[in-house]
C-alpha positions in Angstrom: -11.1 -5.5 17.8 -12.0 -5.2 14.1 -11.0 -1.5 14.3 -7.5 -2.5 15.3 -7.3 -5.1 12.6 -8.5 -2.5 10.0 -6.0 0.0 11.2 -3.1 -2.5 10.9 -4.4 -3.5 7.4 -4.4 0.2 6.3 -1.0 0.8 7.7 0.5 -2.1 5.9 -1.3 -1.1 2.6 0.1 2.4 2.9 3.6 1.1 3.3 3.6 -1.8 0.8 0.8 -1.0 -1.6 -0.4 -4.5 -1.6 -4.0 -5.6 -1.2 -5.8 -8.9 -1.9 -7.1 -7.4 -5.1 -3.6 -6.6 -6.4 -2.4 -10.1 -5.5 -5.3 -12.0 -7.0 -5.3 -10.1 -10.2 -1.5 -10.6 -10.4 -1.8 -14.3 -10.0 -4.7 -14.6 -12.5 -2.7 -12.5 -15.0 0.4 -14.6 -14.5 -1.3 -18.0 -15.0 -3.2 -16.8 -18.1 -0.2 -15.2 -19.5 1.9 -18.3 -19.2 -0.7 -20.5 -20.9 -1.3 -18.0 -23.7 2.3 -17.3 -24.1 3.3 -20.8 -24.5 0.8 -21.5 -27.3 1.4 -18.1 -28.9 5.1 -18.3 -29.0 5.1 -21.8 -30.4 2.7 -20.9 -33.2 4.3 -17.6 -34.0 7.8 -19.0 -34.1 6.7 -21.8 -36.5 4.9 -19.3 -38.7 7.8 -16.8 -38.7 10.4 -19.4 -39.2 8.7 -20.7 -42.3 8.4 -17.2 -43.7 11.8 -15.9 -42.6 14.9 -17.5 -41.1 14.7 -18.7 -37.4 16.9 -15.8 -36.1 14.6 -13.2 -37.4 11.6 -15.0 -36.0 13.2 -15.1 -32.5 14.1 -11.3 -32.7 10.5 -10.4 -33.7 9.1 -12.4 -30.8 11.6 -10.9 -28.3 10.6 -7.3 -29.3 6.9 -8.2 -28.9 7.4 -9.6 -25.4 9.6 -6.6 -24.4 6.7 -4.2 -25.3 4.2 -6.4 -23.3 6.5 -6.5 -20.3 6.9 -2.7 -20.3 3.1 -2.2 -20.5 2.5 -4.6 -17.6 5.2 -2.9 -15.5 3.5 0.5 -16.0 0.1 -0.9 -15.1 1.5 -2.6 -12.0 3.1 0.7 -10.8 -0.1 2.6 -11.3 -2.1 0.1 -9.3 0.6 0.2 -6.5 0.5 4.0 -6.3 -3.3 4.0 -6.2 -3.4 1.5 -3.3 -0.8 3.5 -1.4 -2.7 6.8 -1.8 -6.1 5.3 -0.9 -4.7 3.7 2.3 -2.9 6.9 3.3 -6.2 8.9 2.8 -8.1 6.4 4.9 -5.4 6.6 7.7 -5.6 10.4 7.7 -9.3 10.4 8.0 -9.2 7.9 10.8 -6.5 9.9 12.7 -8.8 13.0 12.9 -11.9 11.3 14.2 -10.6 8.8 16.8 -10.6 11.4 19.6 -14.2 12.3 19.1 -15.6 8.8 19.4 -18.3 8.8 22.1 -16.9 5.6 23.6 -13.6 7.3 24.4 -15.3 10.4 25.7 -17.5 8.3 28.0 -14.6 6.3 29.2 -12.6 9.4 29.9 -15.5 10.8 32.0 -15.8 7.7 34.0 -12.0 7.7 34.7 -12.2 11.4 35.7 -15.0 10.7 38.2 -13.4 7.6 39.6 -9.9 8.9 40.2 -10.7 12.6 40.6 -10.2 15.4 38.1 -7.2 16.9 40.0 -5.2 13.7 39.4 -6.5 13.0 35.9 -5.8 16.4 34.3 -2.0 16.1 34.7 -2.1 12.5 33.5 -4.1 13.6 30.4 -1.7 16.4 29.7 1.3 14.0 29.7 -0.7 11.5 27.6 -1.6 14.2 25.0 2.0 15.4 24.9 3.3 11.9 24.5 0.8 11.1 21.7 1.7 14.3 19.9 5.4 13.5 20.1 4.8 9.9 19.0 2.7 11.1 16.0 5.4 13.5 14.9 8.1 10.9 15.4 6.4 8.2 13.4 4.6 10.3 10.8 7.7 11.9 9.3 9.1 10.1 6.2 12.8 9.2 5.9 13.3 11.9 3.2 12.0 14.5 5.6 14.3 13.3 8.3 17.4 13.5 6.1 16.3 17.0 5.0 15.9 18.1 8.6 19.3 16.6 9.6 21.0 18.3 6.6 20.0 21.8 7.6 
């Protein structure tokens, strides 16, 4: 059962790029940023307003926060891409090893003995064909599908 849950988790991570680590660090960063920002903005505005006029103080603070927001957006995108690529690599490694699991091979042998190999072989051929078609159908990205349809 944990294998199925892990597969679903990896599939969701590869599509969304979210993980508990990304969410937790995002919330911590948001809470700390709000607290620090409120004190910093208040102090900086008072200091700048006494040295210059209030409009200049507001523009300086706006420029600072714009730079911080751009840096945070770049870091967030980098973390998102890293999570997506790690989940996709894990899914690819799991897809290749699932058929060679001894539990599946033993189960297949028991089914073959119980039903008879003459009946099982055509069923296995249909199952492998269906699995291959399903894998091709669900593994292609929307960009590849539009490229295939355009040609």
